[in-house]
N, C-alpha and C positions, 0 to 999 in steps of 0.2 A: 740189959741184954735183950736183943730182939728175938721174939718167938716166931716160929714158922709152922705152917700147916704141914701135914704129912706130904712127902714128895710125890710128884706125879711122874710116873716112869714109863719108858718104852724100851722093849728088848729088840735090838736090831736083827733083822732077818738077812738072809743071803742077798736078797734083792737090793738092800741098801748098803751092801759092802762098798766101802770107799767113799761114801757120802760124807761131807763135812757135818759136824754136829748141827750146824745151823739148818741144813736141809731137813734133818730128822725132826727138829723142833717145829719147823714150818709145815712140812708136808705130812708128817705122821702124828705129831701131837697137836698140830693146828695152832701153834703159838703165833700171834700177830707180831709184826715188827715193833709196835708200840710196847706190847707186853714184854717182848724179848729184851728190849732196851732197859726196861725197869728191872727185870730179873738180873741182868748182867751187873747192874750197879749195887745189888744187894750184897750182904756179907757172904751168903752162900753161893750165889750165882748158879751156873750150870755145871752139872756133874756128869762124868763118864766113868762108870764102874766105881763110883764112890769118891772120885777125885775131881776137884774143880779144874775145868779146862776152858780154853778159848773155843769159841764156836766154829773156828776154822779147822779144828782137829778132825781128821778122818776117822770113821768108825769101822768096826769089823763085826761080822755076824756073831751074835751072842752077847755083844756089849749091851750094857744098860745105860741109857741116857735118862737123866732125871733133872727136874727143876723143883725148887722149893719156893713157895710164896710166903711173904711176910704176913703175919697176922695183923689185921686192921680192925679198927672200931669206928663207929660213927660218933665222933666226939661232939658233933654239932646237933645231935638228937637227944633230947631229954628222955631217959627211961621212965616209963609209966606202966603201972600194973593194969593193963587193959585186956579184956577177954577177946580172943579171936579163935577161929576154927581151923585147926591144923589138919590137912588132908594127908600130907606125906612129909617126911623129913629124913635126910641122911647127911653124910658128912659134907655134901656139896650143895644141897638144895633144901629149900623150904617151900612147900606148896600150901597156900592158904585159901580158904573159901571166905572171901571178904564180904562183910555185911553191907547192905545199902546204907548210905549216909556217912560212911567212913572214908576219909581222905587217905590216900596211900602214903604220901610223903609230906612233911611239913612245908608249908608255903607261907607267903606274907600274910599275916593275920591269922594263921592256923599253925601255931608252933607246937601245940599239944593235942592230944586226943586222936592222933593219926595212927594208922596201922604201923608205921615205922616206930613210933613211941612204944607201942605194945611189944613189937618183936624185939627191939633192942633190950627192953626190960626182961623179956623172957630168956634171951640168951645170957644176959648178965646173971640172972638167978641160977642158971645152969652152970655158971662158971665158964662159959664159952665166949670166944672173942671173934666177932665177925662184923664186917661193915654191911649196912643195909643197902642191898643192891637189887631193887626190883627190875626184872628183865623187861617188863611191859607195864602199862598202867591201865586202870579202869577209872571211869568217871566216878565222882563221889557217890552219886545215886545209883550206880550200876553195881549189882552184887555179883559174886562169883569168884572163879579161880584166878589166882595170880601167882606167878613163879618168882621166887626171891633167890638169887645166887649168893653163895657164901664166900666166893672169892672172885677175883678179876678174871681168872681163866675160864671158869664156868659161865660167868656173865658174858664174856666174849663169844663163847661157842654157841650159846642159845640165841644171842643177838644175831649172830651170823645165820643161824637157821631161820630166824624171823625174816631177815632180809632176803634169803633165798627161797622163801615160801615153803619151808619144810616144817613149820610149826602149825599144828591144827588148832584153830581157835573157833569153837562153836558156841553159839548163843541161843537162848530161848527168849522169845519176846511175845507179849500180848499186844495186838494191834487193832486199831479201828477197822472195821470192815473185813472183807475176805479177798485177798489179792488174787487176781487172775492174769495169767494162768497160775495154777496152784504151785508151780515150781519154776524157778528161772534164775536169771542173772541180771542184776541191776548194774548198768554201766553209766556212771555219771561223774564227770570231773568235779572235784571239790576244792573250794578255796574259801577264804574269809569273806563274810558279807561286808562290803564297803560301808554300808550304813550302820552296821552293828558288828564291830570287829570280833566280839566274843562268840558270835554265831558263825556257822558255816553254811554255805549254799552250794547247790549244783550249778556250775557255770562252765561254758565252753572253754574259758581260759584257765580253768582250775587244773589241779593235779589228777592224773588218771586214777580212777578208783572203781573197784567193782566188788559187789557183794552177792553171794549166792543165798537164795531163800527157798524154803519148802513149807507149805501150809500143812500142819499136822492135824489141826482140829478147826474146822470152819463152823462158826456159830452165828446166830442171828445178829448179834451186836458187835462181834469181834472175832479174832482168830488167834490161835496159838501157832507161832511160826518158829521154825528152826532156821538159823542163819549161820553162814560161815564167811569169814573175811577173806577176800582175795588180796586186799591191801589194808593198810592200817592207818587211815586218816582219822583226825580228831572228829568225834561225833559221827563217824561214818554210817553206822547202822541207822541212827536216828535221822540223819539227813536223807539217806537213800530211801528209807521207808516213807518219809514224808513226801519225797519227790514223786513217788508212784501213787500218792493219795491214800496211804495207809500208815499214818504215824503211830508211834507207840502210845498206848493208853497211859495217861498220867504225865506225859511229857509236856511241861508247861512252856518250854522254849520252842519246840518244833510241833506246833499244833496242827489240827486238821486244816488243810488248804481250803480257803474260802469260808472259814468258820463265821467271820463277821457278817457275811451276806447270806448265810443259810436261812431257810425258813425257821421260824422261832421254835417249833416243835422239835425239829431235827437238831438244831443247835443246843437246845436244852438237854436232849438225850446224850449228845456227844460230851457235853461238859459234865453231865452227871457221872459218866464212866470215868472221865479224867479225875474227878474228885474221889473216886472209889479207891484210889491208891495214892500214897503221898509222894511218889516218885515215878520216873519212867519205868515201865514194866519190862526191864531188860536184865538178863542174868547170864553170866559167862558160865556155861554148863559143861563144857568139855575143853580140855587142854592136852595136847600131845606133842612130844618132841623126843629127840634122841639124847639119852643121858651123856653128857660130855666125858665122863670118866669110864663108865661101863660099856658104852656103845649100845645099850639096850633101848628099844623104843618104849617109851612110857606114855600111858594115856590115863588121865584123871577125869572124873566126872563129879558133878555136884547137882543134886536135885533142886527143883524150883523152891525158893524160900517161901515161908508161910504167907507173906502178904500177896505174892503173885499166885500162889495156889488158891487162896481165898478168892481173889479176883477171878481166876479161871472158873472156880465153882459157881460164882455168881453169873458169869457169862453162860455157863451150861444151863442154868435154871431158866434163862430167858429164851430158850429155844422155842 
């Protein structure tokens, strides 16, 4: 017998009097056509006042329209008892502060040891049944906040907020040098590097991309910078900061422009800072969005991890 999550409900107001159920689902509950088609095919389908109905049926003020989603599991992900930092959890969402070095989802050659393996095991131990649905991704070596939806409806809603620019995603980075001006917007179209497809570059023929930055602490050897994404391209922050001459410290893929031709003393100093941390100094420090079920605006924060704090302290001492 198929298990279902608790119903998602909407009480019809006078304004919606006479609407077909379909309109209530789309315009009030925000159910996409794709998800609606899936729900209609399930055993429970769409309900009006507790009775299963066709979505063409008109509603009256005070009616309760509800949908029930089938419980799902990630059968292709091996549960593993792995530690991870939970920032927030409710019936719809799991917010995790991901450690640097952890891959979010199993990929070719990395079937275990990922965040997904740990989360699936965690849910299994609690006797809960969810499919692992990260709403967004972080690079393996980027630490910080990531949202995981517990069902297709929640995933759809936060994904739509991402596309509409309604999700706040702020990052903390430690970069070489001190950007000038101290606050601004980087506009640089991004696409794959034809010579190295795994890399991204700023190019006139790329996809429109923009990043907002603000220098929080300008030091002699580097700076602490807060960044906010305007778009969500692969490696966007790393590419954009390199494009203005201030790459992230520790970033071996996007290094200081002109490093090979620098004077030896300056090149040695730059490389020494890059070796002071084992990954790019980038942390997803703030995440904000509207909860798909409650409608409440939620904001989560995560402090700089130990390796970045240690690097920051070293930069301060070199003033």
